[in-house]
C-alpha angles and dihedrals in degrees: 000000000000128000123214115187124195123196142152135219133179115269090237088070090063114099116211140147089241123067116270089229090068094051119101109249130246103029134166129227127177139216119190141185123252088250096053103103103178116091111249117245091242141030121291123259110265125223134289088035117100139190117241143212125345095353089057093047093050091050091048090051092051090049091051094048093041094244116152107245139159126196115207110203116196114201109204137173096224127086098219130043110271134173096266090054093049092047088054083073095059092097089063090062090064095056116116094249097051100033092088094048096051121089118206104239113181093208095047092121093052088049093050091048091051092050092047091047092048090053092050091055094049094049097050109102093192094062 
C-alpha cells in the first residue's frame, strides 16, 4: 500500500527568501515519509514551511505506521480551486505509482473545465 495526498495552500503561506510575488504560481512541493522510496515529481518542501490540517495528520500517521506516503502541496495565488491549479497536479499523474491508474483521455481539459465551472456555479450565493 502507498498513500498519495494532494492539497493546496495560498502562495502567501509559502516562506521563502524571495518575494512570493516573483514565484511562479501555481507550483508544487512535496513531503514524503521515510518509507516512500520513489522520487517525488517535484522538489521537496523546504523548512520552515509546514503542512497543515488533515493532510499533515495523514502524512504523520503514515510516518508513524511506516506506510509509504507522499504529500503534494500546490501553492496557488487563487482562493478557490480553478482549472490552472488542478492542472498543476498533472506531473503527479506521471509518477511510477499512479501511471498505471491513469487513463489518457483526450478531452481531460474540457472535463476539468466543466467540473470547475459547475463547482463555481454551486458555490455562488448570489445566483
